[in-house]
C-alpha positions, -999 to +999 in steps of 0.1 A: -710-242-032-710-233+005-680-225+027-687-255+049-689-279+020-657-267+005-638-269+038-650-305+042-644-313+005-608-297+004-592-288-027-568-321-037-535-309-053-536-273-040-517-278-007-521-259+022-542-225+026-532-201+055-554-174+068-534-144+080-553-123+105-532-092+114-543-076+148-546-039+154-511-038+170-495-053+139-477-030+114-464-032+077-432-048+088-452-078+105-471-084+074-442-082+052-425-107+073-452-133+074-455-126+034-415-136+034-425-168+054-451-179+028-426-177+002-400-194+021-423-223+028-436-223-007-472-214+004-489-200-027-526-203-013-532-176+015-557-148+026-553-118+046-586-113+068-590-086+088-618-099+111-617-121+141-643-144+154-656-136+188-638-166+203-605-153+186-610-120+200-616-135+235-582-154+232-564-124+220-578-103+249-565-130+274-531-126+261 
């Protein structure tokens, strides 16, 4: 099953999936804080991804 197909199809009953992308400037405390927020919001499906798309990199550089 391709990623595009999965994204279009969705996964009924699983709720939201959050993608966490920490920057080079983030620290361990930042990651712990966001994981705490995931628990508070009862979000059980998340992924920590270290890569950024070229568009995301441009957006971060412009800030």
